N, C-alpha and C positions, 0 to 999 in steps of 0.2 A: 624487365622489375626482376633479380641477378639470382633468382632463385632458378628460373623459366631461360638460362642458355643452354640448356644440355648438354653440360661439359662434363666429361668421364673421366672416372675418380682412376689414380694409379694404379697399373693393375699390382705391380711388382717382379716379375716377373720381366728378369734382366734394368740391362740400363735405365735410366726416363734423362726424357733429355729436358735435365735446368728449364721454370721460366720465365717468359721472355719479364720484364722490370711492366709486376705490374697490371700478371694476371685474375681475374676476379675469381673467386670463388663460388658456386653453386651449391648454396645455404641446405637450396633442400635433397639432394642426393645426400651430403654431410650428417644427415637429419634422420636419415631412413637407412644409413649407414649405420649412423650410431641407438636406433631399434626406439627411436617417435616413421610417426604417422603422414606428419605434414611438418611444415615452416611458414611461421609468417613474420609482422612487422609488428610490434606493441602499441600501443593506441590512436590515436583519430590521424594523426599523423609520425611518420617514420618524422624523430629530427635525431636520432645519433644510430650511430653503431649496436653500439647498446641494445639496443630497443630489437630488437633480432630476436629467436627462443624459434627453439623447435617446439612445436605442439608432436607430443602421446596421443592416442588411442582415446582415449576417456577424455582429452580437453583441458586435461594440464598443459601448462607447458615449462617445464628451462629454458634461461637465455642463456646466447655465448658470450662468455665471457675471455680474456684476455688468459684464465688462468684459471682451472679448473677443470672440470668431469665434459665440457663441452667447450677447448677452446679455440681460436680464429685460426691461433698457428697447427691447430690439430686438423681443422678444416680445408688449409693445405693440404700440408701435410696426406691427407687419405687421398687429393686430386689430381697433385702434382708428386709427389715421395719423398724423402724423408731429407731432403737437402732445404729446403723453403721453408721457409721461413711468415708470420704478415705483418703486417708493416700496414701504419699508418698514413695516408699517401696522400687525401686531404681532410682536414680534421673541419671545413670548413661548408664539405660536403656528404648527407649523412648516403648515399646512393652509391660513391663513390669510393667511399672511405681507406675499407682493406682493404689493401689486394694483399695477394701473396708476388714470394721474389726471393731470388738467390739468400740461402740464412747462409 
């Protein structure tokens, strides 16, 4: 699962090494950084990347979207630094859809 990859966020100190094409996102780390308690996929089966949400301590959720308060590019930049963006690399594979690439 993407949330258990154990990847570290970008520290912000010094230049960051740009990620290789297709680096994964640590969704749990991003959600916790944004003040949420956890992350999960919505529904019985993960159908698409849009099914990922950040979960508050009270159980309510907020989806991660292309744009908005929680976004895939923000998640990439939190983890790898400001020079990256999110991209849809495998639209038919919800487990491997959004990756971080050099912007």
